[in-house]
BAVEX-574319 format. One record per residue (C-alpha): residue number from 1; residue in three letters; x, y, z. Coordinates in pm, whole numbers, padded with zeros to 5 digits. Example, Ala and Ser with C-alpha at 12.3 -4.5 7.8 and 13.67 -1.06 7.14 Angstrom:
<bakes>
  pos  code      c1      c2      c3
    1   ALA   01230  -00450   00780
    2   SER   01367  -00106   00714
</bakes>
This chain:
<bakes>
  pos  code      c1      c2      c3
    1   MET   00000   00000   00000
    2   LYS   00288   00236   00087
    3   LYS   00457   00168  -00250
    4   LEU   00127   00228  -00430
    5   PHE   00085   00561  -00252
    6   ILE   00440   00667  -00345
    7   LEU   00387   00571  -00710
    8   SER   00054   00756  -00718
    9   THR   00218   01065  -00568
   10   LEU   00503   01053  -00820
   11   PHE   00258   01013  -01109
   12   LEU   00047   01309  -00992
   13   SER   00363   01519  -00951
   14   PHE   00468   01430  -01307
   15   VAL   00126   01526  -01447
   16   VAL   00123   01858  -01261
   17   TYR   00479   01935  -01376
   18   ALA   00398   01838  -01735
   19   GLN   00101   02072  -01743
   20   GLU   00287   02357  -01573
   21   GLY   00559   02337  -01838
   22   SER   00301   02359  -02116
   23   ASN   00198   02675  -02298
   24   TYR  -00061   02519  -02531
   25   VAL  -00337   02262  -02523
   26   LEU  -00496   02065  -02805
   27   ILE  -00863   02027  -02706
   28   SER  -01059   01776  -02911
   29   SER  -01425   01682  -02881
   30   TYR  -01589   01364  -03009
   31   SER  -01966   01344  -03013
   32   ILE  -02124   01001  -02976
   33   ALA  -02281   00875  -03299
   34   PRO  -02644   00755  -03284
   35   GLY  -02650   00386  -03196
   36   ALA  -02280   00387  -03107
   37   SER  -02127   00170  -02839
   38   VAL  -02024   00416  -02569
   39   PRO  -01796   00167  -02387
   40   GLU  -01618   00087  -02714
   41   LEU  -01569   00454  -02799
   42   GLN  -01445   00524  -02447
   43   GLN  -01182   00252  -02475
   44   GLU  -01081   00369  -02823
   45   LEU  -01025   00723  -02696
   46   LEU  -00848   00603  -02383
   47   ASP  -00606   00410  -02604
   48   TYR  -00574   00721  -02821
   49   VAL  -00467   00958  -02539
   50   ARG  -00214   00703  -02413
   51   ALA  -00071   00676  -02765
   52   GLU  -00059   01056  -02797
   53   GLU   00152   01080  -02483
   54   GLU   00388   00820  -02627
   55   ARG   00394   01025  -02947
   56   GLY   00535   01321  -02757
   57   PHE   00269   01531  -02584
   58   ASN   00362   01639  -02231
   59   SER   00044   01490  -02087
   60   CYS  -00306   01397  -02207
   61   ALA  -00639   01323  -02041
   62   LEU  -00979   01189  -02145
   63   TYR  -01305   01323  -02005
   64   ARG  -01664   01215  -02068
   65   HIS  -01969   01438  -02071
   66   GLN  -02182   01415  -01760
   67   PHE  -02385   01736  -01749
   68   GLY  -02429   02008  -02008
   69   ALA  -02494   02065  -02374
   70   GLN  -02302   01811  -02579
   71   ARG  -02309   01435  -02524
   72   ALA  -01944   01382  -02606
   73   PHE  -01592   01288  -02501
   74   TYR  -01316   01547  -02467
   75   THR  -00939   01499  -02489
   76   TYR  -00682   01746  -02360
   77   CYS  -00320   01714  -02476
   78   TYR  -00060   01962  -02350
   79   PHE   00254   02078  -02530
   80   SER   00519   02344  -02482
   81   ASP   00557   02512  -02821
   82   TYR   00480   02470  -03190
   83   HIS   00815   02306  -03261
   84   GLN   00723   02026  -03025
   85   PHE   00379   02010  -03186
   86   ALA   00539   01987  -03532
   87   GLU   00762   01698  -03422
   88   ILE   00459   01514  -03285
   89   MET   00243   01569  -03592
   90   ASP   00522   01467  -03832
   91   ARG   00556   01129  -03664
   92   PRO   00356   00842  -03808
   93   VAL   00036   00749  -03629
   94   ASN  -00172   00433  -03652
   95   ALA  -00502   00600  -03739
   96   SER  -00811   00386  -03767
   97   GLY  -01164   00504  -03828
   98   SER  -01437   00451  -03572
   99   ASN  -01806   00406  -03637
  100   ASN  -01872   00525  -03283
  101   ILE  -01769   00887  -03345
  102   GLY  -02022   01141  -03469
  103   ASP  -01888   01497  -03500
  104   HIS  -01528   01582  -03418
  105   SER  -01343   01911  -03369
  106   ASP  -00992   02022  -03272
  107   ASN  -00893   02353  -03115
  108   ILE  -00542   02463  -03023
  109   VAL  -00552   02709  -02735
  110   SER  -00286   02902  -02546
  111   MET  -00252   02905  -02169
  112   VAL  -00340   03247  -02024
  113   HIS  -00379   03153  -01656
  114   ASP  -00249   02821  -01522
  115   ASN  -00401   02766  -01178
  116   LEU  -00551   02416  -01209
  117   GLU  -00337   02134  -01072
  118   GLY  -00330   01796  -01242
  119   PHE  -00638   01634  -01391
  120   PRO  -00927   01664  -01143
  121   ASN  -01194   01398  -01108
  122   TYR  -01456   01642  -01239
  123   LEU  -01391   01924  -01483
  124   MET  -01605   02229  -01543
  125   HIS  -01539   02309  -01910
  126   VAL  -01659   02665  -01973
  127   THR  -01685   02804  -02326
  128   ASN  -01731   03175  -02395
  129   THR  -01759   03364  -02723
  130   PHE  -01768   03741  -02721
  131   GLY  -01908   04016  -02941
  132   PRO  -01735   04037  -03282
  133   TYR  -01726   04416  -03249
  134   LEU  -01471   04393  -02967
  135   THR  -01100   04432  -03021
  136   ASN  -00890   04140  -02905
  137   ALA  -00771   04349  -02609
  138   ASP  -01131   04429  -02511
  139   ARG  -01230   04065  -02549
  140   MET  -00949   03949  -02321
  141   ASP  -01029   04220  -02068
  142   ARG  -01389   04098  -02041
  143   ALA  -01276   03736  -02037
  144   ASN  -01041   03805  -01746
  145   THR  -01322   03972  -01551
  146   PHE  -01546   03671  -01605
  147   PHE  -01259   03431  -01530
  148   ASP  -01191   03590  -01190
  149   PHE  -01541   03489  -01081
  150   TYR  -01483   03122  -01171
  151   ASP  -01128   03118  -01040
  152   SER  -01225   03246  -00696
  153   THR  -01533   03020  -00680
  154   PHE  -01349   02697  -00758
  155   GLY  -01017   02784  -00596
  156   GLY  -00803   02778  -00908
  157   CYS  -00890   02745  -01278
  158   ASP  -00711   02757  -01611
  159   MET  -00795   03019  -01873
  160   LEU  -00726   02928  -02236
  161   ASN  -00747   03148  -02545
  162   HIS  -00818   03050  -02906
  163   GLN  -00519   03002  -03136
  164   TRP  -00627   02767  -03414
  165   GLY  -00950   02587  -03490
  166   PRO  -01316   02643  -03576
  167   GLU  -01416   02831  -03262
  168   ILE  -01290   03175  -03161
  169   ALA  -01356   03132  -02790
  170   VAL  -01205   03167  -02446
  171   TYR  -01222   02860  -02222
  172   PHE  -01211   02817  -01845
  173   LEU  -01123   02480  -01692
  174   CYS  -01213   02437  -01325
  175   GLY  -01191   02122  -01117
  176   PHE  -01366   01962  -00822
  177   ASP  -01356   01622  -00650
  178   ASP  -01728   01541  -00637
  179   TYR  -02068   01708  -00644
  180   HIS  -02048   01790  -00272
  181   SER  -01733   01989  -00351
  182   PHE  -01922   02157  -00634
  183   ALA  -02208   02249  -00398
  184   THR  -01962   02384  -00141
  185   ALA  -01796   02602  -00407
  186   ILE  -02134   02747  -00505
  187   ASP  -02222   02813  -00140
  188   ASN  -01895   03004  -00095
  189   ILE  -01947   03248  -00383
  190   ASP  -01845   03595  -00268
  191   PRO  -02170   03801  -00249
  192   ALA  -01988   04121  -00348
  193   GLN  -01835   03956  -00653
  194   SER  -02169   03800  -00744
  195   GLU  -02336   04140  -00727
  196   MET  -02061   04292  -00940
  197   MET  -02117   04025  -01205
  198   GLN  -02484   04123  -01223
  199   THR  -02394   04476  -01331
  200   THR  -02077   04418  -01536
  201   ARG  -02102   04429  -01914
  202   LEU  -01922   04120  -02047
  203   ASP  -02044   04118  -02410
  204   VAL  -02073   03738  -02399
  205   VAL  -02256   03612  -02710
  206   GLU  -02256   03239  -02631
  207   HIS  -02176   03065  -02307
  208   SER  -02185   02705  -02187
  209   ASP  -02089   02519  -01870
  210   ASP  -02022   02149  -01922
  211   ILE  -01939   01914  -01636
  212   LEU  -01709   01632  -01740
  213   ILE  -01578   01328  -01555
  214   LEU  -01223   01194  -01582
  215   ILE  -01180   00857  -01754
  216   GLU  -00877   00652  -01651
</bakes>
């Protein structure tokens, strides 16, 4: 038991270090095709993230939708810079099609705030798009204001900004251990900050909160 604890601690330390040394994340979503075998797709994607780590990503994780808009799986693969990404992508990969996948999208995002440690059991994946009339500086200013609310509520979140992909969005990733932890975080929302959010103009066009669960 002691050896298992030590190994678990070392593994968690490696994951945290790998994420902290990363400046970018490849976020991919895989919707579940009608009539698909969810257990089969889950295993396929679990094998995929393990292979991607072997291919050269700093660390990867698989999450499954539990509450929110899209019934899907999400993968998160971290890397340090585009030269590392190029080396990974230029390596051969054993790609095989799956009849279990419906829609699929990839987004490369940059790390703006890195406050989330490791891969939590539950992940709040927050997606925000802002008014197209805003400058990039204005968009990031509003995103940071909104992010502060989530960051203080959940005790440490990541903020990620669009780089490449189909969706010009800003993402927040917040973690919690279980739904009791989620309820406690909501109970501890700062009333003053909550009131400020009611009167602050954020220019958010689309917003979603998706709760995901870690698959290991």
